[in-house]
C-alpha positions in Angstrom: 84.3 -18.6 -121.3 86.5 -15.9 -123.0 89.3 -17.7 -124.7 92.9 -16.5 -124.5 93.6 -17.9 -128.0 91.6 -15.0 -129.5 93.7 -12.3 -127.8 94.5 -9.4 -130.1 92.6 -10.8 -133.1 88.9 -10.5 -132.5 87.0 -7.6 -131.1 84.8 -7.0 -128.1 81.3 -6.3 -129.5 78.9 -3.8 -127.9 75.3 -4.0 -129.1 72.9 -1.0 -128.5 69.4 -0.3 -129.7 69.1 3.5 -129.2 72.3 4.8 -130.8 72.1 8.5 -129.8 71.9 7.9 -126.1 73.5 4.4 -125.8 76.6 4.8 -127.9 77.8 8.4 -128.0 80.0 8.2 -124.9 81.5 4.9 -126.0 82.2 6.3 -129.4 84.0 9.2 -127.8 86.4 6.7 -126.1 87.2 4.9 -129.3 90.1 5.7 -131.7 90.4 4.9 -135.4 86.7 4.6 -135.9 85.3 3.3 -139.2 81.6 2.9 -140.0 80.3 -0.1 -141.8 76.6 -0.8 -142.7 74.7 -3.9 -143.5 71.2 -2.9 -144.6 69.9 -0.8 -141.7 72.4 -2.2 -139.2 75.4 0.0 -138.5 78.8 -1.1 -137.1 81.4 1.2 -135.7 84.9 -0.4 -135.7 87.7 1.1 -133.6 90.0 0.6 -130.7 90.0 1.2 -127.0 93.4 0.9 -125.3 94.7 -0.4 -128.6 92.3 -3.3 -128.4 89.6 -3.8 -131.2 86.1 -2.9 -130.2 82.9 -2.8 -132.4 79.7 -1.0 -131.5 76.7 -2.5 -133.3 73.5 -0.5 -133.6 70.7 -3.1 -133.8 67.7 -0.8 -133.5 64.8 -1.7 -131.2 63.0 -5.0 -130.7 64.0 -8.7 -130.8 64.0 -9.5 -134.6 66.4 -6.5 -135.2 68.5 -7.6 -132.3 68.8 -11.2 -133.5 69.7 -10.1 -137.1 72.3 -7.6 -136.0 73.9 -10.0 -133.6 74.1 -12.8 -136.2 75.6 -10.4 -138.8 78.2 -9.2 -136.2 79.1 -12.7 -135.2 79.6 -13.8 -138.8 81.5 -10.6 -139.7 83.7 -10.0 -136.6 83.8 -13.3 -134.7 83.9 -11.4 -131.4 85.5 -12.7 -128.2 82.6 -11.3 -126.1 79.3 -9.5 -126.6 78.0 -6.8 -124.2 74.4 -5.7 -124.7 74.0 -2.5 -122.8 71.2 0.1 -122.6 68.2 1.0 -120.6 65.3 -1.0 -119.1 62.2 -0.6 -116.9 62.3 -1.8 -113.3 60.4 -4.8 -112.0 59.8 -4.7 -108.3 59.7 -2.0 -105.6 63.3 -2.2 -104.5 64.9 -1.3 -107.9 65.0 2.4 -108.7 65.9 4.6 -111.6 69.6 4.8 -111.9 70.3 1.3 -110.6 72.2 -1.1 -112.8 71.1 -4.7 -113.6 73.8 -7.3 -114.5 71.9 -9.9 -116.5 73.0 -13.2 -115.0 70.1 -14.8 -117.0 67.6 -13.6 -119.5 64.1 -14.8 -120.3 61.4 -14.2 -122.9 58.4 -12.5 -121.2 56.1 -12.5 -124.2 56.2 -16.2 -125.0 53.0 -17.2 -123.3 50.3 -20.0 -123.1 46.9 -18.8 -122.0 44.3 -20.8 -120.2 41.5 -22.3 -122.2 38.5 -20.0 -121.9 35.2 -19.9 -123.8 33.7 -16.9 -125.5 32.5 -14.3 -123.0 34.8 -15.6 -120.2 37.3 -12.7 -120.7 41.0 -12.5 -120.5 43.4 -12.0 -117.6 47.2 -11.7 -118.3 48.0 -12.7 -114.7 46.8 -16.2 -115.6 49.1 -16.5 -118.6 51.9 -19.0 -118.3 55.4 -18.1 -119.6 56.7 -21.0 -121.7 59.0 -21.7 -124.6 57.6 -23.7 -127.4 60.2 -26.2 -128.6 59.8 -28.2 -131.8 59.8 -31.9 -131.2 60.1 -31.5 -127.4 57.9 -30.8 -124.4 57.2 -27.1 -124.1 58.9 -25.7 -121.1 60.4 -22.4 -119.7 64.0 -21.8 -120.7 66.5 -19.2 -119.6 69.4 -17.9 -121.6 72.5 -17.6 -119.4 75.3 -15.0 -119.5 79.0 -15.9 -119.4 80.2 -16.5 -115.9 83.6 -14.8 -116.4 81.9 -11.7 -117.8 79.5 -11.6 -114.8 82.5 -11.7 -112.4 84.3 -8.9 -114.2 81.1 -6.8 -114.2 80.7 -7.3 -110.5 84.1 -5.6 -110.0 83.0 -2.4 -111.8 82.7 0.5 -109.3 79.3 2.2 -109.5 78.3 5.0 -107.2 75.2 6.4 -108.8 72.8 3.6 -107.7 72.7 0.0 -106.6 74.0 -2.8 -108.8 71.7 -5.8 -109.0 72.6 -9.3 -110.4 69.9 -11.5 -111.7 67.2 -12.1 -114.3 66.4 -9.7 -117.1 63.0 -10.0 -118.7 62.9 -9.3 -122.5 60.4 -9.2 -125.3 58.5 -6.9 -127.6 56.4 -5.3 -125.0 56.3 -2.2 -122.7 54.5 -3.2 -119.6 52.8 -0.3 -117.8 50.4 -2.3 -115.6 51.7 -2.4 -112.0 50.0 -5.7 -111.3 51.5 -7.3 -114.4 55.0 -6.1 -113.6 54.8 -7.2 -110.0 53.4 -10.6 -111.2 56.4 -11.1 -113.4 58.8 -10.1 -110.6 57.2 -12.2 -107.9 56.5 -15.2 -110.1 59.7 -15.5 -112.1 62.1 -13.1 -110.3 62.6 -10.6 -113.1 64.5 -7.5 -112.1 63.8 -5.4 -115.2 62.5 -5.6 -118.8 63.7 -4.5 -122.2 63.2 -5.5 -125.8 66.5 -6.9 -127.2 68.3 -9.0 -124.7 66.6 -12.4 -125.2 67.5 -12.4 -128.9 71.1 -11.3 -128.3 71.6 -13.9 -125.5 70.1 -16.7 -127.6 72.0 -16.0 -130.8 75.3 -15.5 -128.9 74.8 -18.8 -126.9 73.8 -20.6 -130.1 77.2 -19.7 -131.6 79.2 -20.1 -128.5 80.1 -16.4 -128.0 80.3 -15.2 -124.3 77.5 -12.7 -123.7 76.3 -10.4 -121.0 73.5 -7.8 -120.6 74.1 -4.6 -118.7 71.0 -2.4 -118.1 70.5 0.9 -116.5 67.0 1.3 -115.0 65.3 4.2 -116.8 61.9 4.1 -115.1 59.8 2.3 -112.5 56.1 2.2 -113.4 55.2 0.7 -110.0 56.8 3.6 -108.1 55.8 6.1 -110.7 59.5 7.0 -111.4 59.1 8.5 -114.9 61.0 7.3 -118.0 64.3 9.1 -118.7 66.1 8.1 -121.9 69.1 10.3 -121.2 70.0 8.2 -118.2 71.4 5.6 -120.6 74.7 7.4 -120.4 75.3 5.7 -117.1 75.1 2.2 -118.6 77.6 3.4 -121.2 80.0 4.4 -118.5 79.5 1.1 -116.7 80.1 -0.8 -120.0 83.2 1.2 -120.7 84.7 0.2 -117.3 83.8 -3.4 -118.1 85.5 -3.2 -121.5 88.7 -2.0 -119.7 88.5 -4.9 -117.3 88.2 -7.4 -120.2 91.1 -5.8 -122.0 93.2 -5.8 -118.8 92.4 -9.5 -118.3 94.0 -10.3 -121.7 97.0 -8.0 -121.1 97.7 -9.7 -117.8 97.4 -13.1 -119.3 99.8 -12.1 -122.1 102.4 -11.1 -119.5 102.2 -14.5 -117.7 
């Protein structure tokens, strides 16, 4: 849970992978912006409504996301982490322009294949998703978002599509096979897929920082709705309204 004791001291952290289309709107809403850089990872410090906010540019894929998140936690000790950006739809009822609130996140590239001999081929629909845990029995694990952040996100008004709440699939893969996408959706309940969330959720949860993923659907391979990277502006707007609600929550508590 977001802790009131941090009010006014530690920032809200927003993590994005594609800076030009996932951060430009949020930057325009920030004041007193200063840029800091740690290797390739850039952090933009500023304020929104006089509350400290940091935008972290993690670049694409899970290793980069994990490193940038760890650096930001150590450097800023954020009260909350919002990972926002675009994702591909899973399922036939989720369309380009819809928003997914990531109640949970799972790794969709951590797989165990069935034992097959040479010449017996390969079929990804037979692969089992599983997490490999040192010293314990291998099993599927989910990374969970902070419940108070989920509830705040549900209150954001969004009129450009449907808001879905559920499971985000994440990993270093871009699935374009309709049967594979449907299999993930029908077998595990994934609503969309992207490449950073699982790392950000896991690092945040490991360090006890409230985390939530917000994803705008940029394409649906099943329905042949083509990829549109510019649609990411909508997730920025959604994230901005969520930031305002987080700030309002602290202000209201401060007046009690």
